[in-house]
N, C-alpha and C positions, 0 to 999 in steps of 0.2 A: 370137698363137696359139702362142707358146713354151709347150712343156710338158716337165715332168719327171715321169714318173709312176713312183712307187716300190712295189715290191711284196717280199713275202718275210719281213715281220716276224711277230713272235709270241712264243709262250712254249717255253722250252727249260730243260732242267735245268743245272745248273753241270757244267761239262766237255763239253757238247754243242756242236753245230754248227748254223749258220744260214747263210743265203746270200740276201742282199738284191739286188735288181736297181732299175736305174732306166733308165727307158726314155724317150729324148729325142725330142722332134719339135718343128718349127718354126725349126730353124736348123742351121747346118753344123758338125755334130758333131765332125768330124775336125779342125776348127781350134780346139777349145776343150779345155782343162784340166779334166778332171773329179775332184771330190773328195767325201769323206763327211764330215760333222760329226755331232758329238752334241751334245746339249744336255739337261739336267735342269732342271725347274720352278726358276724364280729364279736360274739360274746361266748362267754365260757358254756360248756356242755354240762349241766347240772343234774344231778340224782332228783327224781321225782318221788320214786317209791322202787323197793325191792322186796322180794319173797323168796324165802329160803327152800330147800327141798321139802324140809319138815313143816311148811306152810307159815313160819313166823314172817311178820311184815313189818316194815317200817315207811314213814311218808315224810316228805319235807312239809316243813309248818305251813307253807302256801298253800297245800292241796288238802291239808288233813280234814277230815269230816265231809269231803266233797269226792274224792278219788278213791276207787277201790281197786286193788290188783288181785289177782286171782290166777291159779293155774290148773290146768286138767292134763294130769301126766298121761293118761290114756290116748290124749289125742296131741301130745307134744306140743301145748298151746299155751302161752300166757295172755292173759287180759288186762285192759286197764279201762274200767269204767269210771267216766268222768261225767260228773252230775254238777249243776249250778255253775256251768262256765262263765269265765270272767274275760274281759277283754286281754287281760295280762296273760291269759293261759294260751293264747294264740302263737304258735311257734311250730318248729319241727320236733316231732317226738321219735326217739330212738329205742330200739328194744335191743339189750344186751344180756349175755349169757356168760357166766365165769363160773368155772369150777376151782382155780387158782389162777397165780399170774401168768402160767404158762398157758393155760387154757381159757380164753378169752375171746368173746365173738360179739360182732355188732351187726345191727339190721341196717338196711338202707336209708330208715326214716321216713316219716309220714308227716303230711303238712296238716294243721289243725287251724283253721280260721274262725274265729269268733267275732262277729259283727252284725250289726242291727240293720 
């Protein structure tokens, strides 16, 4: 009954902002590293950003300075604030939770469209 339920995807104009949410249940959220990936059809799924239980973050160079990952352990939720969106940001975004190689979960994916 592990669940990662994403929300917040949609259509925005170039230069606009969007905030994705990933609500987790069925596991001990505070013990897991949370991350966001994105994947276009026919292409590899790539890491966008990650945040550890202690709050340490990292970002792909392509989103550094524009995207911000955060987590609210009281709400078992991780967020992705996306600012100054570009056309190349438009794809499917996935939420991931992992404590180790044996405990790893994926969300269903949510579509982000950037269009003028």
